[in-house]
N, CA, C and O atoms as a printed pandas DataFrame, in Angstrom:
     atom_number atom_name residue_name chain_id  residue_number  x_coord  y_coord  z_coord
0              1         N          MET        A               1  -25.627    1.629   15.130
1              2        CA          MET        A               1  -25.296    0.556   14.009
2              3         C          MET        A               1  -24.628   -0.469   14.279
3              4         O          MET        A               1  -23.646   -0.518   15.021
4              5         N          ASN        A               2  -25.244   -1.549   13.551
5              6        CA          ASN        A               2  -25.087   -2.984   13.612
6              7         C          ASN        A               2  -23.314   -3.179   13.171
7              8         O          ASN        A               2  -22.508   -2.472   12.565
8              9         N          TRP        A               3  -23.266   -4.288   13.723
9             10        CA          TRP        A               3  -21.622   -4.658   13.735
10            11         C          TRP        A               3  -21.214   -5.050   12.447
11            12         O          TRP        A               3  -20.003   -5.238   12.336
12            13         N          LYS        A               4  -22.030   -5.253   11.265
13            14        CA          LYS        A               4  -21.504   -5.683    9.849
14            15         C          LYS        A               4  -21.497   -4.150    9.438
15            16         O          LYS        A               4  -20.460   -3.911    8.820
16            17         N          LYS        A               5  -22.238   -3.125    9.562
17            18        CA          LYS        A               5  -21.694   -1.619    8.935
18            19         C          LYS        A               5  -20.505   -1.267    9.759
19            20         O          LYS        A               5  -19.648   -0.718    9.067
20            21         N          ARG        A               6  -20.201   -1.389   10.890
21            22        CA          ARG        A               6  -18.817   -1.201   11.617
22            23         C          ARG        A               6  -17.796   -1.858   11.063
23            24         O          ARG        A               6  -16.660   -1.407   11.206
24            25         N          VAL        A               7  -17.990   -2.877   10.432
25            26        CA          VAL        A               7  -16.721   -3.940    9.944
26            27         C          VAL        A               7  -16.376   -3.233    8.592
27            28         O          VAL        A               7  -15.273   -2.841    8.210
28            29         N          ARG        A               8  -17.668   -3.160    7.919
29            30        CA          ARG        A               8  -17.388   -2.652    6.720
30            31         C          ARG        A               8  -16.731   -1.216    6.560
31            32         O          ARG        A               8  -15.938   -1.016    5.640
32            33         N          ALA        A               9  -17.036   -0.311    7.377
33            34        CA          ALA        A               9  -16.743    1.070    7.455
34            35         C          ALA        A               9  -14.997    0.872    8.065
35            36         O          ALA        A               9  -14.088    1.433    7.453
36            37         N          GLY        A              10  -14.791    0.252    8.974
37            38        CA          GLY        A              10  -13.548   -0.236    9.127
38            39         C          GLY        A              10  -12.668   -0.708    7.868
39            40         O          GLY        A              10  -11.536   -0.286    7.635
40            41         N          LEU        A              11  -13.220   -1.455    7.253
41            42        CA          LEU        A              11  -12.218   -1.906    6.103
42            43         C          LEU        A              11  -12.330   -1.045    5.009
43            44         O          LEU        A              11  -11.418   -0.927    4.191
44            45         N          ASN        A              12  -13.685   -0.263    4.917
45            46        CA          ASN        A              12  -13.255    0.882    3.891
46            47         C          ASN        A              12  -12.106    2.016    4.623
47            48         O          ASN        A              12  -11.286    2.604    3.916
48            49         N          LEU        A              13  -12.170    2.195    5.929
49            50        CA          LEU        A              13  -10.908    2.881    6.384
50            51         C          LEU        A              13   -9.328    2.443    6.194
51            52         O          LEU        A              13   -8.346    3.178    6.091
52            53         N          PHE        A              14   -9.410    0.927    6.179
53            54        CA          PHE        A              14   -8.167    0.163    6.118
54            55         C          PHE        A              14   -7.749    0.285    4.735
55            56         O          PHE        A              14   -6.569    0.286    4.383
56            57         N          MET        A              15   -8.731    0.387    3.974
57            58        CA          MET        A              15   -8.461    0.236    2.367
58            59         C          MET        A              15   -7.620    1.538    1.947
59            60         O          MET        A              15   -6.606    1.519    1.249
60            61         N          GLY        A              16   -8.318    2.836    2.584
61            62        CA          GLY        A              16   -7.903    3.949    2.104
62            63         C          GLY        A              16   -6.535    4.191    2.636
63            64         O          GLY        A              16   -5.588    4.604    1.966
64            65         N          THR        A              17   -6.514    3.823    4.211
65            66        CA          THR        A              17   -5.078    3.924    4.563
66            67         C          THR        A              17   -4.112    3.365    3.972
67            68         O          THR        A              17   -3.014    3.909    3.854
68            69         N          MET        A              18   -4.402    2.156    3.504
69            70        CA          MET        A              18   -3.349    1.299    2.712
70            71         C          MET        A              18   -2.942    1.897    1.514
71            72         O          MET        A              18   -1.763    1.788    1.180
72            73         N          VAL        A              19   -3.996    2.712    0.590
73            74        CA          VAL        A              19   -3.401    3.308   -0.783
74            75         C          VAL        A              19   -2.864    4.347   -0.387
75            76         O          VAL        A              19   -1.959    4.804   -1.086
76            77         N          GLY        A              20   -3.205    4.973    0.718
77            78        CA          GLY        A              20   -2.499    6.489    1.123
78            79         C          GLY        A              20   -0.916    6.297    1.510
79            80         O          GLY        A              20   -0.038    7.043    1.078
80            81         N          VAL        A              21   -0.663    5.098    2.456
81            82        CA          VAL        A              21    0.687    4.710    2.819
82            83         C          VAL        A              21    1.734    4.295    1.318
83            84         O          VAL        A              21    2.924    4.477    1.064
84            85         N          PHE        A              22    0.708    3.734    0.638
85            86        CA          PHE        A              22    1.547    2.970   -0.553
86            87         C          PHE        A              22    2.026    4.071   -1.435
87            88         O          PHE        A              22    3.157    4.041   -1.920
88            89         N          LEU        A              23    0.994    5.269   -1.703
89            90        CA          LEU        A              23    1.374    6.442   -2.521
90            91         C          LEU        A              23    2.034    7.301   -1.807
91            92         O          LEU        A              23    2.480    8.115   -2.615
92            93         N          GLY        A              24    2.426    7.656   -0.515
93            94        CA          GLY        A              24    3.371    8.277    0.310
94            95         C          GLY        A              24    4.699    7.580    0.309
95            96         O          GLY        A              24    5.709    8.283    0.277
96            97         N          SER        A              25    4.804    6.301    0.341
97            98        CA          SER        A              25    6.149    5.604    0.305
98            99         C          SER        A              25    6.674    5.819   -0.971
99           100         O          SER        A              25    7.815    6.261   -1.113
100          101         N          SER        A              26    5.833    5.506   -2.059
101          102        CA          SER        A              26    6.411    5.723   -3.264
102          103         C          SER        A              26    6.731    7.122   -3.759
103          104         O          SER        A              26    7.725    7.288   -4.466
104          105         N          LEU        A              27    5.976    8.099   -3.439
105          106        CA          LEU        A              27    6.396    9.482   -3.710
106          107         C          LEU        A              27    7.610    9.711   -2.794
107          108         O          LEU        A              27    8.568   10.387   -3.170
108          109         N          TYR        A              28    7.563    9.270   -1.869
109          110        CA          TYR        A              28    9.170    9.351   -0.974
110          111         C          TYR        A              28   10.415    8.810   -1.536
111          112         O          TYR        A              28   11.487    9.406   -1.636
112          113         N          THR        A              29   10.104    7.453   -1.935
113          114        CA          THR        A              29   11.081    6.578   -2.601
114          115         C          THR        A              29   11.571    7.464   -3.958
115          116         O          THR        A              29   12.776    7.586   -4.176
116          117         N          CYS        A              30   10.489    8.122   -4.925
117          118        CA          CYS        A              30   11.068    8.769   -6.145
118          119         C          CYS        A              30   11.816    9.831   -5.883
119          120         O          CYS        A              30   12.793   10.044   -6.601
120          121         N          TRP        A              31   11.476   10.784   -4.706
121          122        CA          TRP        A              31   12.066   12.100   -4.237
122          123         C          TRP        A              31   13.503   11.572   -3.622
123          124         O          TRP        A              31   14.510   12.250   -3.827
124          125         N          GLU        A              32   13.567   10.529   -2.976
125          126        CA          GLU        A              32   14.705   10.518   -2.421
126          127         C          GLU        A              32   15.820    9.845   -3.495
127          128         O          GLU        A              32   17.023   10.006   -3.295
128          129         N          ARG        A              33   15.376    9.167   -4.520
129          130        CA          ARG        A              33   16.053    8.658   -5.355
130          131         C          ARG        A              33   16.900    9.868   -6.361
131          132         O          ARG        A              33   18.048    9.867   -6.806
132          133         N          ALA        A              34   15.886   10.770   -6.470
133          134        CA          ALA        A              34   16.289   11.843   -7.244
134          135         C          ALA        A              34   17.169   13.089   -6.327
135          136         O          ALA        A              34   17.711   14.101   -6.772
136          137         N          ALA        A              35   17.106   12.727   -5.266
137          138        CA          ALA        A              35   18.005   13.526   -3.951
138          139         C          ALA        A              35   19.355   13.091   -4.064
139          140         O          ALA        A              35   20.351   13.804   -4.183
140          141         N          ARG        A              36   19.275   11.590   -4.006
141          142        CA          ARG        A              36   20.449   10.846   -3.497
142          143         C          ARG        A              36   20.907    9.650   -4.830
143          144         O          ARG        A              36   21.059    8.468   -4.521
144          145         N          PRO        A              37   21.046    9.992   -5.907
145          146        CA          PRO        A              37   21.332    9.145   -6.861
146          147         C          PRO        A              37   22.522    7.884   -6.764
147          148         O          PRO        A              37   22.523    6.736   -7.208
148          149         N          GLY        A              38   23.481    8.639   -6.001
149          150        CA          GLY        A              38   24.511    7.829   -5.811
150          151         C          GLY        A              38   24.153    6.601   -4.924
151          152         O          GLY        A              38   24.636    5.491   -5.146
152          153         N          LEU        A              39   23.328    6.839   -3.961
153          154        CA          LEU        A              39   23.206    5.897   -3.006
154          155         C          LEU        A              39   22.079    4.926   -3.724
155          156         O          LEU        A              39   22.161    3.788   -3.262
156          157         N          TYR        A              40   21.241    5.036   -4.540
157          158        CA          TYR        A              40   20.673    3.909   -5.498
158          159         C          TYR        A              40   21.797    3.145   -6.555
159          160         O          TYR        A              40   21.660    2.003   -6.994
160          161         N          ALA        A              41   22.600    3.796   -6.759
161          162        CA          ALA        A              41   23.306    3.281   -7.830
162          163         C          ALA        A              41   24.289    2.180   -7.102
163          164         O          ALA        A              41   24.710    1.160   -7.648
164          165         N          MET        A              42   24.506    2.512   -6.042
165          166        CA          MET        A              42   25.310    1.193   -5.393
166          167         C          MET        A              42   24.608   -0.207   -5.186
167          168         O          MET        A              42   25.257   -1.237   -5.006
168          169         N          MET        A              43   22.995   -0.154   -5.234
169          170        CA          MET        A              43   22.169   -1.185   -4.940
170          171         C          MET        A              43   22.243   -2.112   -6.156
171          172         O          MET        A              43   22.342   -1.655   -7.295
172          173         N          SER        A              44   22.186   -3.639   -5.852
173          174        CA          SER        A              44   21.951   -4.563   -6.880
174          175         C          SER        A              44   20.806   -4.636   -7.569
175          176         O          SER        A              44   20.724   -5.076   -8.715
176          177         N          ALA        A              45   19.802   -4.174   -6.842
177          178        CA          ALA        A              45   18.363   -4.147   -7.449
178          179         C          ALA        A              45   17.979   -2.738   -8.096
179          180         O          ALA        A              45   18.567   -1.681   -7.870
180          181         N          PRO        A              46   17.209   -2.865   -8.691
181          182        CA          PRO        A              46   16.717   -1.386   -9.586
182          183         C          PRO        A              46   16.046   -0.642   -8.337
183          184         O          PRO        A              46   15.678   -1.368   -7.415
184          185         N          TRP        A              47   15.869    0.616   -8.232
185          186        CA          TRP        A              47   15.709    1.433   -7.520
186          187         C          TRP        A              47   14.008    1.352   -7.205
187          188         O          TRP        A              47   13.561    1.887   -6.191
188          189         N          TYR        A              48   13.260    0.749   -8.015
189          190        CA          TYR        A              48   11.757    0.903   -7.710
190          191         C          TYR        A              48   11.397   -0.503   -7.556
191          192         O          TYR        A              48   10.264   -0.806   -7.930
192          193         N          THR        A              49   12.218   -1.512   -7.031
193          194        CA          THR        A              49   12.207   -2.575   -6.258
194          195         C          THR        A              49   11.230   -2.376   -4.972
195          196         O          THR        A              49   10.169   -3.000   -4.990
196          197         N          SER        A              50   11.457   -1.733   -4.113
197          198        CA          SER        A              50   10.489   -1.341   -2.946
198          199         C          SER        A              50    9.457   -1.137   -3.218
199          200         O          SER        A              50    8.549   -1.675   -2.585
200          201         N          ILE        A              51    9.142   -0.077   -4.512
201          202        CA          ILE        A              51    7.810    0.460   -4.813
202          203         C          ILE        A              51    6.961   -0.907   -5.459
203          204         O          ILE        A              51    5.739   -0.982   -5.333
204          205         N          LEU        A              52    7.550   -1.689   -5.977
205          206        CA          LEU        A              52    7.018   -3.029   -6.470
206          207         C          LEU        A              52    6.311   -3.835   -5.387
207          208         O          LEU        A              52    5.100   -4.008   -5.250
208          209         N          LEU        A              53    7.419   -4.337   -4.572
209          210        CA          LEU        A              53    7.033   -4.832   -3.049
210          211         C          LEU        A              53    5.724   -4.271   -2.310
211          212         O          LEU        A              53    4.693   -4.851   -1.971
212          213         N          HIS        A              54    6.094   -3.062   -2.195
213          214        CA          HIS        A              54    4.864   -1.987   -1.436
214          215         C          HIS        A              54    3.412   -2.490   -2.107
215          216         O          HIS        A              54    2.415   -2.949   -1.551
216          217         N          ALA        A              55    3.738   -2.170   -3.793
217          218        CA          ALA        A              55    2.527   -2.704   -4.547
218          219         C          ALA        A              55    1.918   -3.738   -4.403
219          220         O          ALA        A              55    0.689   -3.736   -4.350
220          221         N          VAL        A              56    2.639   -4.846   -4.310
221          222        CA          VAL        A              56    1.861   -6.383   -3.996
222          223         C          VAL        A              56    1.459   -6.238   -2.798
223          224         O          VAL        A              56    0.247   -6.436   -2.713
224          225         N          VAL        A              57    2.071   -5.913   -1.599
225          226        CA          VAL        A              57    1.534   -6.278   -0.379
226          227         C          VAL        A              57    0.171   -5.384   -0.244
227          228         O          VAL        A              57   -0.822   -5.697    0.413
228          229         N          THR        A              58    0.359   -4.176   -1.034
229          230        CA          THR        A              58   -1.271   -3.253   -0.511
230          231         C          THR        A              58   -2.200   -4.201   -1.483
231          232         O          THR        A              58   -3.356   -4.408   -1.112
232          233         N          ALA        A              59   -1.746   -4.774   -2.694
233          234        CA          ALA        A              59   -3.085   -5.372   -3.457
234          235         C          ALA        A              59   -3.554   -6.396   -2.897
235          236         O          ALA        A              59   -4.657   -6.846   -3.207
236          237         N          VAL        A              60   -2.523   -7.111   -1.664
237          238        CA          VAL        A              60   -2.986   -8.374   -1.213
238          239         C          VAL        A              60   -3.819   -7.935   -0.074
239          240         O          VAL        A              60   -4.795   -8.648    0.157
240          241         N          CYS        A              61   -3.638   -6.937    0.663
241          242        CA          CYS        A              61   -4.517   -6.578    2.053
242          243         C          CYS        A              61   -5.630   -5.958    1.285
243          244         O          CYS        A              61   -6.725   -6.223    1.779
244          245         N          ILE        A              62   -5.678   -5.106    0.073
245          246        CA          ILE        A              62   -7.056   -4.728   -0.226
246          247         C          ILE        A              62   -7.651   -5.871   -0.871
247          248         O          ILE        A              62   -8.875   -5.753   -0.928
248          249         N          GLY        A              63   -7.131   -7.122   -1.466
249          250        CA          GLY        A              63   -8.053   -8.053   -1.688
250          251         C          GLY        A              63   -8.764   -8.945   -0.800
251          252         O          GLY        A              63   -9.774   -9.640   -0.905
252          253         N          LEU        A              64   -7.786   -8.669    0.251
253          254        CA          LEU        A              64   -8.314   -9.695    1.388
254          255         C          LEU        A              64   -9.719   -9.052    2.176
255          256         O          LEU        A              64  -10.726   -9.682    2.498
256          257         N          ALA        A              65   -9.452   -7.674    2.362
257          258        CA          ALA        A              65  -10.317   -6.625    2.690
258          259         C          ALA        A              65  -11.503   -6.894    1.879
259          260         O          ALA        A              65  -12.566   -7.024    2.486
260          261         N          LEU        A              66  -11.496   -6.984    0.785
261          262        CA          LEU        A              66  -12.607   -6.960   -0.391
262          263         C          LEU        A              66  -12.991   -8.430   -0.147
263          264         O          LEU        A              66  -14.196   -8.343   -0.384
264          265         N          VAL        A              67  -12.830   -9.440    0.098
265          266        CA          VAL        A              67  -13.021  -10.782    0.032
266          267         C          VAL        A              67  -13.980  -10.803    1.345
267          268         O          VAL        A              67  -15.064  -11.380    1.261
268          269         N          ILE        A              68  -13.537  -10.098    2.707
269          270        CA          ILE        A              68  -13.887   -9.964    4.066
270          271         C          ILE        A              68  -15.410   -9.115    3.568
271          272         O          ILE        A              68  -16.516   -9.523    3.922
272          273         N          LYS        A              69  -15.240   -8.104    2.849
273          274        CA          LYS        A              69  -16.598   -7.211    2.801
274          275         C          LYS        A              69  -17.400   -7.981    2.005
275          276         O          LYS        A              69  -18.578   -7.992    2.363
276          277         N          ARG        A              70  -17.077   -8.752    0.851
277          278        CA          ARG        A              70  -18.034   -9.640    0.201
278          279         C          ARG        A              70  -18.707  -10.604    0.974
279          280         O          ARG        A              70  -19.921  -10.705    0.801
280          281         N          ALA        A              71  -18.056  -11.456    1.933
281          282        CA          ALA        A              71  -18.319  -12.410    2.861
282          283         C          ALA        A              71  -19.746  -12.046    3.595
283          284         O          ALA        A              71  -20.746  -12.758    3.677
284          285         N          LEU        A              72  -19.507  -10.563    4.162
285          286        CA          LEU        A              72  -20.386   -9.965    5.115
286          287         C          LEU        A              72  -21.850   -9.643    4.361
287          288         O          LEU        A              72  -22.866   -9.550    5.048
288          289         N          ARG        A              73  -21.888   -9.499    3.073
289          290        CA          ARG        A              73  -23.056   -9.305    2.113
290          291         C          ARG        A              73  -24.027  -10.553    2.619
291          292         O          ARG        A              73  -25.114  -10.749    2.074
């Protein structure tokens, strides 16, 4: 397998992992908020702020990976 195919396969793995980590952390945050509503009531920011932050980071990482994949073509 040449190096371009390996890089593309690695980028596909990276993007899939990023999506999986985002979904897992989002589900955990929702579960934890339901289990401990008092903890999130003390925060000044809404409970879903960390989910939004993770979504932005995930989108940026996937966007960079797509740009790299496009450049390899």
